N, C-alpha and C positions, 0 to 999 in steps of 0.2 A: 384612538386607543390611548389610555392614560399611561404614565411612565411606569407605574407599578405592574400593570398587566403586560406591558412591553418587556419589562425586566424579567418577569416570570416566563414569558415566551422565549427569551434568549437563554435563560438558565433552565432549559428543559433537560430531561434525561439524555436524549441523543447528543446534545451539545456537551454535556458534562462528560460523557463517555469519549467524545472526540478530544476534549482537553486532557482527559486522563491519558489518552494515547500519546499526546504531545509530551506530557510529563514523563512518560516511560522512556522517551528517546535518550535523554542524558543519563538515566539510570543504566540503560543497556550499554551505552557507550563507555561508561565508567567500568562496568563489568568486563567489557571486551578489552579495556586498557590493562587489565591484569592477566597474568598467565595462569594456566592450570585448569583442571577439571571443574573445580568449584565455581570459579568465575565464569567459565563457559556455560556451565549448567544454569547459573543465575541469569546470564544474558539470554539464553534460550527461553527460560521461564518467563522473563519479563517481555521478551518479544512475542511469545505465544499469547500472553495476556493482552498485550497491545493489539495484536492481530485479531483476537477474539472481540475486542471492543469495536472493531470496524464492522464486524457482523452484527453485533448487538445494537449499535447506534442506528444502523439502517433498518433493522428489524423494528425497533421501537418507534422510529420516525414514521415508518409506513403504517405500522399497526395502529398507532394512535393518531395518525394524521397530524403529526407534530413536526412538520418540516419548516425550517426557518431559513431566511436568507443567509444568516451567519453559518448555519449548518451546511448549506449548499456550498459555501465558500470554504469553510474550514475542514470539512470531512475529506475531500480529495487532496487538499493541501497537507493535512496531517498524514494521510496515507503515503504521499510522495516523500514527505520529509522523513518518515519512519523508514521506509524501504531504502531510500537513497542513502541516508546516513549510516544505516547498518551495513549496506553493501560496501560503501566506501571504507568503513572501519575494518571490514573483513579482508580488504586488499593487502595491507601490510602484514596481516597474519597468515598470508598465503593460503587462504581458504576459498578465494574466489579470484578469477582472472579479471584483470583490469578492463580488457576489451569487452567482456560481458557486461560489466557495470556501465561502461560508456554506452553500449547499445541500448540497454534497458532504460537508462536515464534519458538518453536522446529521444527515444520513442515517447517517453512520458512528457517531455517538453514539447515535442511535436504535436502530440494529442491535445495538450493544454492549449497550444496556439490555435489549432484547428477548432477546438470547442469555443475559444474566445471569438474567432472570426464568425463561426456559425451563430453564436448568441447575438453578436453585434448586428447580424443580418436578420435576426428574428427566426432563425432556423434551429430546430431542436432535433438532434440526432441521438436516438436512444443507444445506450451501451448494449453491446451484444453479449451473448452468453460466453463467447470466447474470452472476454475480459474477466468474467467471473472465474472461469477455470484458470486463467493466467494468475489471478490473485491467489487462488487456493494453492496451486503448485509453487508459486513464488514464496508464499508463507511457509509451507512445509519445508521448502529448500532452505530458507533462512533460519528457521528453527534448528534444522539439522546441522547447518553449517556453523551456527553458534555453538551447538553442542560439541561438534567436531570430533570428540573422542569416541572410543568404542564403549558402549554400554550394552549389557545383556547379550554380548556376542555380535552386536550390530555396529558396524563402522559408520558413524553418522556423517563423516566427511564424504564417504562414497554415496550414501543415500542422498545427502544434500546436493551433491554434484549432479546426480541423475535427475533429481527433481528440478534443479536449476536449468538443465538442458531442455527439459520439457517446457518449463516456464519461458525460457528464451524463445523457443519455437512458437509457443502461444502468444508471446509478446509481439513477435514480428507478424504473425498471422493476424492477430486481432488489430494491430496497427494498420496493416494493409487493408483489412476489411473496413475499418473505420474511415480510412482515407478514400477508399472506393465509394462508400456510401456518402461521404461528405461531398466528393466530386460530383456524384450523380445528382444529389439534392441541390447543391450550390449552383450548378450550371443549368438546372431545370427552372430555377426561380428567376 
């Protein structure tokens, strides 16, 4: 493959969407550094856009069979960086409990480690549907927690907290499920 077609392959739409998600992170963090409804609204808006790019990059990569090595590396990394940095930023704003952030980030690190071990052994363990549901609930929770204030009679801090608890349960459940499947496959080979 010549360097021009290789460059084209790296600069495909899914990878551009992944990089856009990374660019959203500092924008969201800056919004959360300011107090008030407007800053919170903009943080929620940019987080929502970033979360939607996660759906879109996967959709386009699968739809057009445009999966790259860079995309396989950067997509999950961008997701973890986005979610982790926003959750950490929400701690001093008293919008999320520190222990929940620790549990969720620890689970993500553990899953990354297990995936690395599996790949090094030539084992592929597919993601379960639980992980998809976890991502959806986590995204809704973080959009709501970024909004924080009451809009249209809805207290988004409460909504975000409820969705976060469901996301936490799904995080632990999907982590356990992945570990169980990893153990079964790893020790059978």
